[in-house]
N, C-alpha and C positions, 0 to 999 in steps of 0.2 A: 675830610683827609686830604691831604697834600699828596698829588701824584706826580709832582714835579721831580726832575730828577737833577744831580749834580752835572754841570757841564765842564769839562777841561777847556780852557780859553785862554787868549792873549789878552791881558790886562791893558797893556800898552807896550810900543815899541819906541825904542830911543836910539837915535844915529848919534855917533861921535861927534859930527858937525853941529848937532844941536845944542852943545854946551854941557858942560857940569851942572850947571843951574838948573837946566831941563831934566836932568837925570835925577837931581837932587829932589826937586818939586816933583816928579813922577813917583819915586821913592816914598815920598811923604804922602800922596795921594793913595797909593797902593796899601800903606799902613793904615791910614784912616778907614778906607774901605774894609780892609780886613777886620779892623777894630770894631766896626758897625756890624759886621757879620754879612756884608754883602759878598764877600770874597772869602776864600779860605785856602790854606796851603799854598801861599803865593811864594814863587822863586824867581830869582834873577839868574837869567842865562845868557852868555855872550855867544854870538854866532859871527862868524866870518867865512869868507873862502879862502882859498889857499895863498891868494896873492893881498889879502887884506883891501880888496877894491870894495867889497860888499862887508861892512861890520856894524852890528847894531846888538844893543842889549833889548831883551825880551823878559818882561814881567808877565808871568804866567801863573795861574791858579784854578781855583774851582770856583764856579758861581751856581747859583739856581737858574734853570732854562727860564726865558722870558715866556711870556703868553704867548706871543707869536711863535715861539719854537715850540711849546708844548702842544698847541693848536696844530702846528704841520705835523709833529709826531702822532699826535692821536688819529688825523685824517689818513696817514700813512699806514698806521696800525690797521683802521678799520678796511682800508683797501686790500690790506693782506688777508684779513680775516676774510672778506669777500671772495677774493682770489681763491683762496685755500677753499671755500665752501663751493665754489663753482668748480674748480679741480675735483672735487669729491663727486659731485654731482655728475659731471662729464665721466669719471672712471665707472660711477654705478650704471650709468646709462650703457656704456660700452661692454661692461660686464654683463648686463642683462641682455644686451643683444647678441653676444656671443652665447650666452647660455641658452637663448631661443633658437639660435642657428644649429648648436650642438643638440638641442632637444630635437629640431626637425630632423636632422640628419640622422640620429642615431636612435630616436624614439623615447619616450618617457617610460623608463624601465624601474 
């Protein structure tokens, strides 16, 4: 069973000064990657600041996470599980200490 997830990511970024041939080549590469199933739902977006000093095209889409990303996510998940387990143990110890303190103060009735 494959537990990998789809990741929304930037396929490539093209700047206007790179030229139209680079844009066309990047679009062809994106189409090939989508055809092979390596990427899905690719879109081309234009980004610029107000004075057009920074302007670029972004080709973005979904891909399957890499093995490295998967391993990192699994480690983070394991750390989260361990942290939650430790928090629960600490809470139970605190509750038990409080119970013992109250039991000692008020007696066992």
